C-alpha positions as CSV (number, residue, x, y, z in Angstrom):
1,M,7.9,11.1,26.1
2,G,9.4,10.8,22.9
3,L,13.0,10.7,24.2
4,V,13.1,7.2,24.9
5,K,16.6,7.3,26.5
6,D,15.3,9.4,29.5
7,I,12.8,6.5,30.4
8,K,14.6,4.1,31.9
9,A,11.7,1.3,33.0
10,G,8.6,0.6,32.8
11,P,6.2,-0.7,35.5
12,G,6.9,-4.2,35.4
13,G,10.7,-3.9,36.4
14,D,11.9,-4.6,32.5
15,S,13.5,-1.1,30.7
16,L,11.3,0.2,28.2
17,E,13.7,-0.9,25.5
18,Q,13.5,-4.6,26.3
19,V,9.4,-4.4,26.4
20,V,9.6,-2.5,23.0
21,V,12.2,-5.1,21.5
22,R,10.1,-7.7,23.2
23,Y,6.9,-6.3,22.2
24,A,8.3,-6.5,18.0
25,H,8.8,-10.2,18.2
26,E,5.5,-11.1,19.7
27,F,3.6,-8.7,17.5
28,P,5.6,-8.3,14.4
29,Q,2.8,-7.1,12.3
30,F,2.0,-4.0,14.4
31,G,3.4,-0.8,13.5
32,Q,5.2,2.0,15.3
33,A,1.8,3.9,15.9
34,R,-0.2,0.9,17.1
35,A,2.7,-0.6,19.4
36,A,2.9,2.6,20.8
37,G,-0.8,3.0,21.6
38,L,-1.1,-0.5,23.2
39,L,2.1,0.0,25.1
40,K,0.9,3.3,26.7
41,E,-2.4,1.3,27.8
42,M,-0.2,-1.0,29.3
43,G,1.8,1.8,31.3
44,Y,4.6,2.2,29.1
45,P,4.9,5.5,28.1
46,V,6.2,5.8,24.7
47,S,5.6,7.6,21.6
48,A,5.4,6.3,18.1
49,S,8.7,8.0,17.3
50,G,10.1,6.2,20.3
51,V,9.3,2.9,19.3
52,R,11.0,3.4,15.9
53,N,14.1,4.5,17.5
54,I,14.2,1.5,19.7
55,W,13.3,-0.8,16.8
56,Q,16.0,0.7,14.4
57,K,18.4,0.4,17.0
58,H,17.9,-3.4,16.9
59,N,17.2,-3.7,12.9
60,L,13.8,-4.1,13.4
61,E,12.4,-1.0,11.9
62,T,9.9,-2.7,9.3
63,T,7.6,-5.6,9.6
64,Y,9.8,-7.7,7.2
65,K,12.8,-7.2,9.6
66,R,10.5,-7.8,12.6
67,L,9.0,-11.3,11.0
68,K,13.0,-12.5,9.9
69,A,13.8,-12.2,13.6
70,V,10.7,-14.3,14.6
71,A,11.9,-16.6,12.2
72,R,15.3,-16.4,13.1
73,D,14.4,-17.1,16.7
74,S,12.5,-20.4,16.2
75,M,9.1,-19.0,17.1
76,T,6.0,-19.9,15.0
77,L,4.8,-17.8,12.1
78,T,1.1,-17.5,11.2
79,P,0.2,-18.7,7.8
80,Q,-0.4,-14.7,6.8
81,Q,3.0,-13.6,8.6
82,R,4.9,-16.5,6.5
83,E,3.2,-14.9,3.2
84,I,4.3,-11.3,4.0
85,L,7.7,-12.9,4.7
86,K,8.0,-14.9,1.4
87,R,6.7,-11.7,-0.4
88,G,9.1,-9.6,1.2
89,E,11.6,-12.1,0.0
90,A,10.6,-11.9,-3.3
91,S,10.7,-8.1,-3.4
92,R,14.2,-8.0,-2.3
93,R,15.5,-10.5,-4.9
94,I,13.7,-8.9,-7.3
95,A,15.1,-5.4,-6.3
96,R,18.7,-6.8,-6.1
97,K,18.4,-8.1,-9.4
98,L,17.1,-4.9,-11.2
99,L,19.7,-2.6,-9.0
100,S,22.2,-4.5,-10.7
101,E,21.4,-3.9,-14.2
102,P,22.6,-0.8,-16.2
103,D,20.2,1.6,-17.4
104,G,17.5,0.5,-15.0
105,G,15.2,3.7,-14.7
106,E,14.7,5.7,-11.5
107,Q,13.8,3.3,-9.0
108,R,16.4,0.9,-10.0
109,A,19.2,3.6,-9.8
110,T,18.2,5.4,-6.3
111,G,17.3,2.3,-4.6
112,D,15.1,4.3,-2.5
113,R,11.5,3.7,-1.0
114,R,9.4,4.9,-3.8
115,G,11.3,2.8,-6.0
116,Q,10.9,-0.6,-3.3
117,I,7.2,0.4,-3.3
118,L,6.9,0.6,-7.2
119,L,8.7,-2.6,-7.3
120,A,6.6,-4.6,-4.6
121,A,3.2,-3.3,-5.9
122,A,4.4,-4.4,-9.5
123,Q,4.8,-7.9,-8.0
124,L,1.4,-7.9,-6.3
125,F,-0.3,-6.4,-9.7
126,V,0.7,-9.3,-11.3
127,E,-0.1,-12.0,-8.8
128,H,-3.6,-10.6,-7.8
129,G,-4.5,-8.0,-10.1
130,Y,-5.2,-4.5,-9.9
131,G,-8.4,-4.9,-8.0
132,G,-7.1,-7.9,-5.9
133,T,-4.4,-5.7,-4.4
134,S,-5.1,-3.0,-1.9
135,I,-2.3,-0.6,-0.5
136,R,-2.2,-2.3,2.9
137,N,-0.9,-5.5,1.0
138,I,1.7,-3.2,-0.8
139,A,2.4,-1.9,2.6
140,D,3.0,-5.1,4.4
141,S,5.0,-6.6,1.6
142,V,7.8,-3.5,2.0
143,G,7.3,-3.3,6.0
144,M,5.8,0.0,5.6
145,L,2.4,1.2,7.5
146,P,-0.4,2.1,4.6
147,G,0.0,5.7,5.6
148,S,3.8,5.8,4.8
149,V,2.7,4.7,1.2
150,Y,0.4,7.0,0.8
151,H,3.2,9.9,1.5
152,Y,4.6,8.6,-1.8
153,F,1.4,7.6,-4.0
154,P,-1.7,9.6,-2.8
155,A,-4.0,6.6,-4.0
156,K,-3.3,3.2,-5.3
157,E,-4.5,4.5,-8.8
158,D,-1.5,7.2,-8.7
159,L,0.8,4.1,-7.9
160,F,-0.4,1.7,-10.8
161,V,-0.4,4.8,-13.2
162,A,3.7,5.6,-12.0
163,I,4.6,1.7,-12.5
164,H,2.7,1.7,-15.9
165,H,4.7,5.2,-16.9
166,E,7.7,3.6,-15.8
167,G,7.4,0.5,-17.9
168,F,6.7,2.2,-21.0
169,R,9.2,4.7,-20.5
170,R,11.9,1.8,-20.4
171,L,10.5,0.1,-23.3
172,M,10.4,3.2,-25.3
173,Q,14.0,3.9,-24.4
174,N,15.5,0.4,-25.3
175,I,13.5,0.6,-28.5
176,Q,14.9,3.9,-29.7
177,K,18.2,2.7,-28.6
178,V,18.1,-0.7,-30.5
179,I,16.4,0.9,-33.8
180,R,19.8,3.0,-34.4
181,R,21.5,-0.4,-35.2
182,G,19.0,-0.7,-38.0
183,A,20.1,-0.5,-41.5
184,D,16.9,-0.1,-43.4
185,P,13.2,0.4,-42.2
186,W,12.5,-3.0,-42.1
187,Q,15.1,-3.8,-40.0
188,R,14.3,-1.3,-37.9
189,L,11.0,-2.6,-37.1
190,E,12.3,-5.9,-36.8
191,L,14.4,-4.5,-33.8
192,A,11.8,-2.9,-32.3
193,C,9.4,-5.7,-32.5
194,A,12.1,-8.0,-30.7
195,E,12.5,-5.6,-27.8
196,H,9.0,-5.3,-27.6
197,I,8.5,-9.5,-27.5
198,R,11.6,-9.5,-25.2
199,D,9.7,-6.8,-22.6
200,V,6.1,-8.7,-22.4
201,T,8.0,-12.1,-22.0
202,A,10.2,-10.8,-19.3
203,A,10.3,-12.0,-15.7
204,D,10.4,-8.1,-14.4
205,P,7.4,-7.4,-12.9
206,I,7.0,-3.6,-14.1
207,A,7.1,-5.3,-17.8
208,Q,4.7,-7.8,-16.6
209,V,2.4,-5.2,-15.5
210,I,2.5,-3.8,-19.0
211,A,2.3,-7.0,-20.8
212,T,-0.8,-8.2,-18.5
213,G,-2.1,-4.6,-18.7
214,L,-2.3,-4.6,-22.8
215,F,-5.5,-7.2,-22.2
216,A,-7.1,-5.3,-19.2
217,I,-10.0,-2.7,-19.0
218,Y,-9.7,-0.9,-15.8
219,E,-12.0,1.9,-14.7
220,D,-12.8,4.7,-16.8
221,S,-10.8,7.1,-14.6
222,L,-7.7,4.8,-14.4
223,Q,-7.8,4.2,-18.0
224,R,-8.0,7.7,-19.1
225,R,-4.6,8.1,-17.4
226,L,-3.1,5.3,-19.1
227,T,-3.8,6.7,-22.6
228,A,-1.0,9.1,-22.9
229,D,1.7,6.4,-22.4
230,R,-0.2,4.2,-24.7
231,D,-0.4,7.0,-27.4
232,D,3.3,7.9,-27.3
233,Y,4.1,4.1,-28.1
234,D,1.8,3.9,-30.6
235,Q,3.2,7.0,-32.5
236,L,6.7,5.1,-32.0
237,F,5.5,2.4,-34.3
238,R,3.3,4.8,-36.6
239,Q,6.7,6.4,-37.5
240,L,8.3,3.0,-37.9
241,I,5.5,1.7,-40.3
242,E,5.2,4.9,-42.2
243,D,9.0,4.2,-43.3
244,L,8.4,1.1,-44.9
245,D,8.2,0.5,-48.6
246,L,4.4,-0.9,-48.6
247,P,2.3,-1.8,-52.0
248,R,0.2,0.9,-53.1
249,G,-3.2,1.1,-51.1
250,T,-1.9,-1.0,-48.0
251,D,-3.6,0.3,-44.9
252,R,-0.8,1.3,-42.6
253,S,-3.1,2.0,-39.4
254,L,-4.3,-1.6,-39.7
255,F,-1.1,-3.0,-40.4
256,R,0.4,-1.3,-37.3
257,L,-2.8,-2.7,-35.2
258,A,-2.4,-6.1,-36.4
259,L,1.4,-5.8,-35.9
260,L,0.9,-4.8,-32.6
261,G,-1.5,-7.5,-31.4
262,A,0.6,-10.1,-32.7
263,L,3.3,-8.9,-30.7
264,N,1.1,-8.6,-27.5
265,W,-0.1,-11.6,-27.6
266,T,3.1,-13.3,-27.3
267,H,2.9,-12.7,-23.5
268,V,0.4,-15.4,-23.5
269,W,2.0,-18.2,-26.0
270,Y,6.0,-17.4,-25.3
271,R,7.7,-20.5,-23.9
272,P,11.4,-19.6,-23.2
273,G,14.0,-22.2,-25.0
274,R,12.1,-22.5,-28.2
275,K,12.5,-19.3,-30.5
276,T,14.2,-16.5,-29.1
277,P,12.2,-13.0,-29.3
278,R,14.7,-11.8,-32.2
279,Q,14.1,-14.8,-34.2
280,I,10.0,-14.6,-33.8
281,A,10.2,-11.2,-35.1
282,A,12.4,-12.1,-38.0
283,Q,9.7,-14.7,-38.7
284,L,7.2,-12.0,-38.4
285,M,9.0,-9.3,-40.9
286,A,9.3,-12.6,-43.2
287,M,5.8,-12.9,-43.3
288,L,4.8,-9.0,-43.4
289,S,7.6,-8.1,-46.0
290,A,6.5,-8.5,-49.5
291,K,9.5,-8.2,-50.9
292,R,10.7,-11.3,-49.2
293,A,8.2,-13.4,-50.3
294,S,8.5,-15.4,-53.2
295,P,6.5,-15.5,-56.7
296,R,4.4,-18.4,-55.1
297,G,3.1,-16.4,-52.2
298,R,5.6,-18.3,-49.9
299,T,8.3,-17.0,-47.8
300,A,11.8,-17.4,-48.7
301,A,12.2,-19.2,-45.0
302,S,9.8,-21.5,-46.0
303,G,11.7,-23.1,-48.6
């Protein structure tokens, strides 16, 4: 029964292929398993894999593609279907942008289903929060069944942790790359700060998950799983600050925490078109560096 090509016609006279394609247009949100079950009830003996084979032949194998076909044929979409189509368009724009950039991380380089899920989930987490996003929402946005998403990520928590890890991996990689250009410890710290600001103010949804997560408190089990990435990142700044020539008695831990707090807060107040991340970082270093202060306590930049 799974070999669709061996089944020529259904009870209504139409070929099975015609019925399955028509069904895809009439019920675009139904997955292959549900479609096969309902078609069997109507007297059309076809398996889920058979439905998928026909859908693939007609470029209809995902919810997104079926909705696009419905819209292209000038058929009316429900508000929910329009929202799914809108999210699908947004996810694909993001994927095209990220895949075109160098050093983009595993999911950008491969462009595989796992990477698509990560990107789509990150976008939804940014828009609706961790609690407001379900696996079904994520599956709909990439045109998959929820069970297919679970094949890649056993739980929503695992998916969020993967996004979090990828975001910190990329940020640390970028910082480690730019600080090699620093001529002295203060300049290295400035370059690291500029990269941090650039990341938390970026439009990249994976970076945005990290930026918004800096202010969020998650359930204990999830919070514990995020700690390792944050500790590694904290250690990077700990070393940068350890190399600074600070006045005797300076609490370097407090210095680090205050600096990271200031950097994280740029996610809230930053507006493009004013100061660049590098200019903001330079101003922060001017305020924090004792050797750049004038005798009256005002920085040289303030005049």
